C-alpha positions as CSV (number, residue, x, y, z in Angstrom):
1,M,0.0,0.1,0.2
2,T,1.1,3.3,-0.9
3,S,2.2,5.9,2.0
4,P,0.6,9.5,2.2
5,V,4.2,10.8,1.9
6,A,4.8,8.7,-1.1
7,R,1.6,9.6,-2.5
8,G,2.3,13.3,-1.9
9,G,5.7,13.0,-3.5
10,F,4.2,11.5,-6.5
11,R,1.7,14.4,-6.9
12,R,4.8,17.0,-6.2
13,L,6.4,15.0,-9.2
14,I,3.3,15.3,-11.6
15,G,3.0,19.0,-10.6
16,Y,6.9,19.6,-11.4
17,L,6.3,17.6,-14.6
18,A,3.3,19.4,-15.8
19,M,4.9,22.8,-15.1
20,A,8.0,21.9,-16.8
21,A,6.0,21.0,-20.0
22,L,4.1,24.2,-19.6
23,C,7.1,26.1,-19.5
24,A,8.5,24.3,-22.6
25,F,5.0,24.8,-24.4
26,L,5.6,28.8,-23.7
27,L,9.3,28.8,-24.4
28,S,8.5,27.3,-27.9
29,G,5.9,29.8,-28.5
30,V,8.2,32.5,-27.7
31,Q,10.9,30.9,-30.0
32,S,8.2,30.6,-32.9
33,A,7.6,34.1,-32.3
34,M,11.1,35.3,-32.4
35,A,11.2,33.2,-35.4
36,A,8.5,34.7,-37.3
37,R,10.0,38.2,-36.5
38,S,12.6,37.2,-38.9
39,Q,10.1,36.9,-41.9
40,I,7.9,39.5,-43.7
41,V,5.2,38.8,-46.1
42,V,4.4,42.0,-48.6
43,G,2.0,42.4,-50.9
44,V,2.5,43.5,-54.4
45,R,-0.2,44.3,-57.0
46,L,1.2,42.7,-60.0
47,E,3.2,39.7,-60.5
48,P,6.5,40.6,-62.7
49,P,6.5,39.0,-66.3
50,H,10.3,37.8,-65.2
51,L,12.7,38.4,-62.8
52,D,15.4,40.1,-64.8
53,P,15.2,44.2,-64.4
54,T,17.8,44.5,-67.3
55,A,15.4,42.8,-69.6
56,G,12.3,44.1,-69.1
57,A,10.4,47.6,-68.8
58,A,7.8,46.5,-66.1
59,A,8.1,48.1,-62.9
60,A,7.1,45.2,-60.9
61,I,10.7,43.6,-61.8
62,G,12.4,46.2,-59.9
63,E,9.7,46.0,-56.9
64,V,10.9,42.5,-56.2
65,T,14.6,42.3,-57.3
66,Y,16.2,45.9,-56.8
67,A,18.6,46.0,-54.0
68,N,17.3,42.7,-52.8
69,V,18.4,40.1,-55.4
70,F,20.2,42.5,-57.6
71,E,22.8,45.5,-56.8
72,G,24.4,48.1,-59.5
73,L,27.6,50.1,-59.0
74,T,25.5,52.9,-57.4
75,R,22.3,52.3,-55.5
76,I,19.4,55.0,-55.0
77,D,17.9,55.1,-51.1
78,G,14.5,56.0,-50.2
79,K,15.1,59.3,-50.6
80,G,16.3,59.3,-53.9
81,E,19.8,59.9,-53.0
82,V,22.7,58.2,-55.0
83,L,25.2,56.1,-52.6
84,P,28.1,53.6,-53.3
85,G,26.9,50.3,-54.3
86,L,29.2,47.4,-55.8
87,A,31.3,50.5,-56.6
88,E,32.7,51.9,-53.2
89,S,33.9,55.1,-54.7
90,W,34.3,56.9,-58.0
91,D,36.2,59.8,-59.5
92,I,34.9,62.0,-62.2
93,A,37.7,63.5,-64.5
94,D,37.9,67.5,-65.3
95,D,36.2,66.8,-68.9
96,G,33.2,65.6,-67.1
97,R,33.5,62.5,-69.2
98,T,35.4,60.0,-67.8
99,Y,34.6,58.1,-64.5
100,T,36.7,55.7,-62.6
101,F,35.1,53.0,-60.3
102,R,36.7,51.2,-57.4
103,L,35.1,48.0,-56.6
104,R,34.3,46.5,-53.5
105,E,36.2,43.3,-52.6
106,G,34.8,40.0,-51.8
107,V,31.7,40.3,-53.4
108,Q,30.3,37.0,-55.0
109,F,27.2,36.2,-56.9
110,H,24.7,33.9,-55.4
111,D,25.9,30.7,-57.4
112,G,29.4,31.4,-55.7
113,S,31.2,33.0,-58.7
114,S,33.4,36.3,-58.1
115,F,32.0,39.6,-59.2
116,D,34.9,41.9,-60.6
117,A,35.7,44.5,-63.3
118,A,34.8,42.1,-66.4
119,D,31.4,41.4,-65.0
120,V,30.7,45.5,-65.0
121,K,32.1,45.6,-68.7
122,F,29.9,42.9,-69.8
123,T,27.0,44.4,-68.2
124,L,27.2,48.0,-69.7
125,D,28.6,46.8,-72.8
126,R,25.3,44.5,-73.2
127,A,23.2,47.2,-72.2
128,V,24.2,49.5,-75.0
129,A,24.8,47.1,-77.7
130,A,22.8,47.4,-80.7
131,D,20.3,44.3,-80.1
132,S,20.1,45.3,-76.5
133,V,16.6,44.9,-74.7
134,N,17.5,47.0,-71.7
135,P,14.6,49.3,-71.0
136,Q,16.7,52.1,-70.1
137,K,19.2,51.7,-73.1
138,S,18.6,55.1,-74.0
139,L,19.6,56.4,-70.5
140,L,22.9,54.6,-71.2
141,E,23.7,55.5,-74.5
142,P,26.1,57.9,-73.6
143,I,28.6,55.3,-72.8
144,E,31.3,55.2,-75.4
145,S,33.5,52.7,-73.6
146,V,33.9,50.4,-70.6
147,E,37.8,49.5,-69.7
148,V,38.9,47.0,-67.2
149,V,41.7,48.6,-65.4
150,D,42.3,46.0,-63.1
151,P,39.9,43.4,-61.3
152,R,39.0,46.0,-58.8
153,T,38.8,49.2,-61.1
154,V,36.8,50.1,-64.2
155,R,36.9,53.1,-66.2
156,I,33.9,54.3,-68.2
157,V,34.0,57.1,-70.9
158,L,31.2,59.0,-72.1
159,R,30.5,60.6,-75.7
160,R,29.5,63.9,-73.6
161,P,29.3,65.0,-70.0
162,T,26.1,63.5,-68.5
163,A,25.0,64.9,-65.2
164,Q,23.0,62.3,-64.1
165,F,25.2,59.4,-65.0
166,P,25.6,58.1,-61.4
167,F,22.0,58.4,-60.8
168,T,21.4,56.4,-64.1
169,L,23.9,53.6,-62.8
170,G,21.7,53.1,-59.8
171,L,18.5,52.5,-61.7
172,P,17.0,48.7,-61.7
173,A,17.9,48.3,-65.5
174,A,21.6,49.0,-64.7
175,V,22.1,46.4,-62.3
176,I,25.5,44.2,-62.6
177,V,24.8,40.5,-64.0
178,A,27.3,37.8,-64.4
179,K,28.1,36.4,-68.1
180,E,27.7,32.8,-67.4
181,T,24.1,33.3,-66.1
182,A,22.8,36.5,-67.8
183,D,20.3,34.5,-70.2
184,T,18.7,32.8,-67.1
185,N,18.1,35.6,-64.9
186,R,14.8,35.8,-66.1
187,T,13.7,32.7,-64.3
188,N,16.6,31.8,-62.2
189,P,18.3,35.4,-61.1
190,N,21.8,35.3,-59.9
191,G,22.6,38.6,-58.3
192,T,25.0,39.8,-55.7
193,G,22.1,41.0,-53.5
194,P,21.5,40.2,-49.6
195,F,18.5,37.9,-50.7
196,R,18.3,35.1,-53.2
197,V,15.3,33.9,-54.9
198,S,14.3,30.5,-53.4
199,R,11.0,30.0,-55.0
200,W,8.6,31.5,-57.5
201,V,5.0,30.0,-57.6
202,K,3.3,31.6,-60.5
203,G,0.1,33.5,-59.7
204,D,0.9,33.4,-56.0
205,R,4.1,34.7,-54.6
206,I,7.9,35.0,-54.8
207,D,9.9,33.7,-51.7
208,L,13.3,35.1,-51.0
209,E,15.8,33.8,-48.4
210,R,18.7,35.8,-47.2
211,N,22.2,35.4,-48.7
212,E,24.6,34.3,-45.9
213,R,27.5,35.0,-48.1
214,Y,26.4,38.5,-48.8
215,W,29.4,41.1,-48.7
216,G,27.7,43.7,-46.7
217,A,25.6,44.2,-43.6
218,K,23.0,41.0,-43.2
219,P,19.7,42.0,-43.3
220,A,17.6,41.6,-40.3
221,L,15.1,39.5,-42.2
222,A,16.1,36.0,-42.8
223,R,13.2,35.5,-45.5
224,A,10.6,37.3,-47.3
225,T,7.7,36.6,-49.2
226,F,6.1,38.9,-52.0
227,R,2.6,37.8,-52.3
228,I,0.7,38.8,-55.6
229,I,-2.5,40.2,-54.8
230,G,-4.4,42.0,-57.6
231,D,-7.8,42.6,-56.4
232,P,-7.9,45.8,-54.1
233,S,-10.7,44.1,-52.1
234,A,-8.6,41.0,-51.6
235,A,-5.6,43.5,-50.6
236,Y,-7.8,45.1,-48.0
237,A,-8.8,41.7,-46.4
238,A,-5.2,40.3,-46.4
239,L,-4.1,42.9,-44.6
240,L,-6.8,42.9,-42.0
241,A,-6.7,39.3,-41.4
242,G,-2.8,39.6,-40.8
243,D,-2.0,37.1,-43.9
244,I,0.3,39.8,-45.0
245,D,2.4,42.3,-43.1
246,A,2.7,45.2,-45.5
247,F,1.1,46.6,-48.8
248,P,3.6,49.3,-49.9
249,N,1.5,50.2,-52.5
250,F,-1.9,49.8,-51.7
251,P,-4.4,49.7,-54.3
252,A,-7.5,50.8,-52.5
253,P,-7.2,54.5,-51.5
254,E,-11.0,54.5,-50.0
255,N,-9.8,52.1,-47.4
256,V,-7.1,54.3,-46.1
257,P,-9.2,56.4,-43.4
258,Q,-9.9,52.8,-41.6
259,F,-6.3,51.7,-41.4
260,R,-5.6,55.0,-40.0
261,A,-7.9,54.5,-37.4
262,D,-6.4,51.3,-36.4
263,P,-3.4,51.2,-34.4
264,R,-2.3,48.0,-35.6
265,F,-1.2,49.6,-38.7
266,T,0.9,52.5,-39.9
267,V,-0.4,54.4,-42.9
268,V,2.2,56.6,-44.9
269,V,0.9,58.5,-48.1
270,G,4.1,59.4,-49.7
271,N,5.4,60.4,-53.4
272,T,6.4,58.2,-56.2
273,E,7.9,59.1,-59.6
274,G,4.4,57.6,-61.2
275,K,3.5,60.3,-63.8
276,T,-0.2,59.1,-64.7
277,V,-1.0,59.8,-68.0
278,L,-3.8,58.9,-70.4
279,A,-1.4,58.1,-73.3
280,I,-2.4,58.9,-76.8
281,N,-1.3,57.3,-80.0
282,N,0.1,60.3,-81.6
283,G,0.8,58.3,-84.9
284,R,-2.8,57.3,-85.4
285,K,-5.8,59.4,-87.3
286,P,-7.2,61.6,-86.2
287,L,-5.1,61.7,-83.1
288,D,-2.2,63.1,-85.1
289,D,-4.0,66.4,-85.0
290,I,-3.1,68.6,-82.4
291,R,-6.4,70.3,-82.0
292,V,-7.9,66.6,-81.2
293,R,-5.5,65.9,-78.6
294,R,-6.0,69.6,-77.3
295,A,-9.8,68.7,-77.2
296,I,-9.2,65.7,-74.9
297,A,-7.1,67.6,-72.8
298,H,-10.0,70.3,-72.1
299,A,-12.5,67.3,-71.6
300,I,-10.5,66.0,-68.6
301,D,-11.7,67.1,-65.2
302,R,-8.6,66.3,-63.1
303,K,-10.4,66.9,-59.7
304,A,-13.2,64.7,-60.5
305,L,-11.0,62.3,-61.7
306,I,-8.6,62.1,-58.7
307,D,-11.8,62.2,-56.5
308,G,-13.2,59.1,-58.2
309,A,-10.5,57.1,-58.7
310,M,-8.0,57.9,-56.1
311,D,-10.3,59.0,-53.4
312,G,-8.7,62.6,-53.4
313,L,-5.3,61.1,-52.6
314,A,-3.2,62.2,-55.6
315,Q,-1.6,65.6,-57.0
316,P,-2.7,66.8,-60.6
317,I,0.2,67.5,-63.3
318,G,0.3,69.3,-66.4
319,S,3.1,67.5,-68.1
320,H,5.5,64.9,-67.6
321,Y,7.2,65.7,-64.6
322,A,6.8,65.0,-60.7
323,P,6.0,68.0,-58.6
324,Q,8.3,67.0,-55.7
325,N,11.3,67.3,-58.1
326,K,13.7,70.5,-58.7
327,G,12.6,72.2,-61.9
328,Y,9.2,71.3,-61.5
329,V,6.7,74.0,-63.3
330,D,3.0,73.6,-62.6
331,L,1.3,73.6,-65.9
332,T,-2.0,72.2,-64.9
333,G,-3.7,75.3,-65.6
334,R,-2.6,75.0,-69.4
335,Y,-5.8,73.3,-70.3
336,P,-8.7,73.7,-68.0
337,Y,-11.4,71.8,-67.9
338,D,-13.5,73.0,-70.7
339,P,-16.3,70.8,-72.2
340,D,-17.2,73.6,-74.8
341,K,-13.7,74.4,-75.9
342,A,-13.5,70.6,-76.4
343,R,-16.4,70.5,-78.6
344,E,-15.6,73.4,-80.7
345,L,-11.8,71.8,-81.2
346,L,-13.1,68.7,-82.4
347,K,-15.4,70.7,-84.7
348,E,-12.6,72.4,-86.0
349,A,-10.9,69.4,-86.7
350,G,-13.7,67.9,-88.5
351,V,-14.6,65.1,-86.1
352,P,-17.4,66.3,-84.1
353,E,-18.3,62.6,-83.5
354,L,-15.2,60.3,-82.7
355,R,-15.1,56.5,-81.4
356,L,-11.8,55.6,-79.9
357,R,-10.3,52.3,-78.3
358,L,-9.2,53.1,-74.6
359,V,-7.0,49.9,-73.2
360,L,-6.9,49.4,-69.8
361,P,-3.9,47.5,-68.0
362,P,-4.9,45.9,-64.4
363,P,-3.7,48.6,-61.8
364,S,-7.1,49.8,-60.1
365,Y,-6.2,53.5,-60.8
366,A,-6.2,52.5,-64.6
367,R,-9.5,50.6,-64.5
368,R,-11.1,53.1,-62.2
369,G,-9.8,56.0,-64.0
370,G,-10.9,54.7,-67.1
371,E,-14.5,54.5,-66.4
372,I,-14.5,58.2,-65.5
373,I,-12.5,59.3,-68.1
374,A,-14.9,57.5,-70.7
375,A,-17.9,59.5,-69.5
376,Q,-16.2,62.6,-69.5
377,L,-14.9,62.1,-73.2
378,R,-18.4,61.1,-73.9
379,A,-19.9,64.2,-72.8
380,V,-17.8,66.1,-75.8
381,G,-18.7,63.4,-78.4
382,I,-16.0,60.9,-77.7
383,E,-17.1,57.3,-77.7
384,T,-14.7,55.2,-76.2
385,E,-14.6,51.4,-76.4
386,I,-13.0,50.5,-73.2
387,V,-10.7,47.3,-73.3
388,P,-9.5,45.9,-70.3
389,V,-5.9,43.8,-70.7
390,E,-3.4,41.8,-68.4
391,W,-0.1,43.4,-68.3
392,A,1.4,41.0,-70.6
393,Q,-1.2,41.6,-73.4
394,W,-0.7,45.4,-72.8
395,L,2.9,45.0,-73.0
396,S,2.6,43.5,-76.3
397,D,-0.5,45.3,-77.9
398,V,0.2,48.8,-76.6
399,F,3.7,49.1,-75.4
400,R,5.3,47.0,-78.5
401,D,2.8,46.9,-81.2
402,R,1.0,50.4,-80.7
403,R,-2.3,48.7,-81.2
404,Y,-4.2,51.5,-79.2
405,D,-6.1,54.8,-79.5
406,L,-5.7,55.6,-75.8
407,S,-4.7,54.0,-72.6
408,I,-3.9,54.9,-68.9
409,V,-0.7,54.1,-67.1
410,A,1.8,55.5,-64.5
411,H,5.3,56.1,-65.8
412,V,7.1,55.2,-62.6
413,E,10.9,55.7,-63.7
414,P,12.5,59.1,-62.5
415,N,13.8,61.4,-65.0
416,D,12.5,59.7,-67.9
417,L,11.9,62.6,-70.3
418,D,14.2,60.7,-73.0
419,I,11.2,58.3,-73.7
420,Y,9.6,61.4,-75.7
421,A,12.8,61.5,-77.7
422,R,12.8,58.0,-78.8
423,D,11.5,57.1,-82.3
424,D,10.2,53.7,-81.4
425,Y,8.4,54.5,-78.2
426,Y,4.6,53.6,-78.1
427,F,3.4,57.5,-78.1
428,D,4.5,57.6,-81.7
429,Y,5.4,61.3,-81.0
430,H,8.2,62.8,-83.0
431,S,9.3,66.3,-82.4
432,P,12.8,67.5,-83.9
433,E,12.6,70.6,-81.5
434,Y,11.9,68.4,-78.3
435,K,15.1,66.0,-79.6
436,E,17.3,69.0,-79.4
437,L,16.1,70.2,-76.1
438,Y,16.5,66.8,-74.5
439,A,20.1,66.4,-76.0
440,A,20.8,69.8,-74.6
441,L,19.5,69.0,-71.0
442,V,21.5,65.6,-71.1
443,A,24.8,67.2,-71.9
444,E,24.2,70.6,-69.7
445,T,26.1,70.6,-66.6
446,D,25.3,74.2,-65.3
447,D,22.5,74.2,-63.0
448,A,20.9,77.0,-63.6
449,K,20.8,76.4,-67.4
450,R,19.5,72.9,-67.0
451,L,16.4,74.3,-65.1
452,D,15.8,76.7,-68.0
453,I,16.2,73.6,-70.3
454,L,13.7,71.5,-68.0
455,K,11.5,74.3,-68.0
456,R,11.2,74.6,-71.6
457,I,10.9,70.8,-72.0
458,Q,8.1,70.4,-69.6
459,E,6.1,73.5,-71.6
460,K,6.9,71.4,-74.9
461,L,5.0,68.5,-73.8
462,A,2.5,70.4,-72.6
463,D,1.8,72.7,-75.7
464,D,1.7,69.6,-78.0
465,S,-0.4,67.9,-75.9
466,V,1.4,64.7,-76.6
467,N,-0.3,63.0,-73.7
468,G,-3.5,63.8,-71.2
469,F,-1.5,64.4,-68.3
470,L,-3.4,63.5,-65.0
471,F,-2.1,63.2,-61.7
472,L,0.8,62.0,-59.8
473,L,0.5,58.5,-58.5
474,P,1.0,58.6,-54.7
475,K,2.5,55.7,-52.7
476,I,-0.2,54.5,-50.1
477,G,2.1,52.4,-47.7
478,I,-0.1,50.3,-45.2
479,W,2.0,47.8,-42.8
480,D,2.4,46.4,-39.5
481,A,3.0,48.9,-36.8
482,K,5.9,47.1,-35.4
483,L,7.8,47.0,-38.9
484,K,10.3,49.8,-39.6
485,G,12.5,50.6,-42.4
486,L,10.1,50.5,-45.5
487,W,10.2,53.0,-47.6
488,E,7.9,56.1,-47.5
489,N,8.5,57.4,-50.9
490,A,9.3,55.7,-53.9
491,P,12.1,57.7,-56.0
492,I,12.4,54.4,-58.2
493,P,10.0,51.2,-58.1
494,A,11.4,49.3,-55.6
495,N,10.6,47.5,-52.0
496,D,14.2,47.4,-50.6
497,L,14.0,45.0,-47.6
498,T,17.6,45.4,-46.6
499,G,17.1,47.7,-43.7
500,V,13.5,46.4,-42.7
501,S,13.1,44.7,-39.2
502,W,10.4,44.1,-36.8
503,Q,10.5,46.1,-33.7
504,D,8.2,45.3,-30.5
């Protein structure tokens, strides 16, 4: 028979074991929570067509890969400043044409191969080659030669002084790639960045994992997932449910007040470089008639458009230049909303009644804005057939083949005035005067003179009514209040995770 003492000791033993189990359970929960704090799930609206920023114009590529997977000689931070990247420093010769870059030591690509000056030469020679598909080929065009001085030194000679050259080298399209893997970066990116792509589930997500061999400071995050959520309602629900931790470019501005009132979230409405335009195919009749393009400009009520499509969270623009940048000229009054003037111009052009095809890509600002603009154009006698398409079709039909009359899209690259000087660009705009102005801007190094040319460039685009200039796309960032380090503004299309961490 068991004694009372023995029975008491047994009960105490059971109690100790239960307490130990409870402590182990709680500790495992703490450890799990701590592990979770090294991960992040980021919502993005659009799935990139591929993962090589040197081979595609889609901003969605850079939003995943820039600074995370791939790096350039220089890098652009969240304030738009140019910082050292794979080049630790550089010198500019007195002629303004010769740049000497000193490269970092100990840098490896994700596959373990070493980075050196030969990779820089290969990347830049490839970007400016006759058969280049680099989306910023025209900005890199001033490069005359790239010389490997030694494995750690590169000398780049330009055809002419180019004031923005270090900034250009920091764009997503100028990231450095390895010759051996350049052709497979679309699906198997091999960069030098602090994260590597571990998995891409098409239509769902892209997973990144920390690159333990990274040359620089290791990021706080061990893993990151970019979840593709194109539907605004689904984005709203995913944030509220905690299925995602952040949506740096939230697509539903009408939900901002609710998130602002919820202490679980941080809401930041910042700037982008997204000049949102009603793109016009200037090469198609009757859109090649400036009176028709000006009629379209007078038919657009920007305030009603911004209120309806963006819940008031956008700033109107009157030319292809972001208001926060130095040298901005407010041209929003050049074509005031005037339906009567629009009808008069259409009558003068001999097309009092007109039917056009409005091709709309997936972003909500385009789809919502398209419905509003279609109604405004209808009021002056322009009927529009609204054609919603996915990005791949937009890139092929509109951007590549110019099979459209009108479209709505935000051009998010900074300093992209070069697109109006391209003969093959989808606007089909051809102006020798504009080309001369742009060439003068690129070559001018005196700040005051550059600002004067920049003013004339903005006025030229407005005078020619190349496009319907609508508004600057805001960066509506919503994320968990404990997250720190996400960009508040977007000087380039990127979601740089290198400085992101959880803070309890």
